[in-house]
C-alpha positions, 0 to 999 in steps of 0.5 A: 812395833818393836821398841827394844830387845833384850839381851836374857843370860843365866847366873848362877848368883844374883851379888855375884853378877850384880857385882860384876855389872856395877864395875862395867857401869851397868845399875840395878833397874829391878822394881822389885827384889825377885829372888830370881831375875835381876834388870840392869841398864847403862846408857838405854841398855839393857840387859836381863839374868834368870837364875840356873843354879845348875848353870855348867860355868863352861858349857854356857854359850850365852852371848852378846854383842856391845854396841858402844861409841868409846871403844877406848874408855870401855876398855880401859875401864875394864882394865881399871877393875880388873875384870876377865877378857876373853881376849887376853885384854886387847883391844882389837881391829877386826877385818869386818870393820869395828874396834873390838874386846871381850870379856866374860861375866863370872858364868861365862857369857860372852859380851862383846863390846864394838867402835866402828871404825 
């Protein structure tokens, strides 16, 4: 029986990745300090990262869609923390019935947050 799906995304620097996601409220949940792997979690949502020293940031197509039930607060948190938006900082109503915004992490992984409207 499937119980969860967890995205695995590339990172070039474990410390920079932790710093970025900490600003969004994610915490390191790694049981051990693996130099090449990172596990983070926020409110039951888990993301994993693997070290990719040769990652070409502008060629990275890593993406994850995260559903939320408080898009306005999460959007404001990202604004307040000065995070890099791929949408110019806009919160947008989409024709498919979602309110969304997207961020780029330090390794150009695209994080899209959405809430049904």
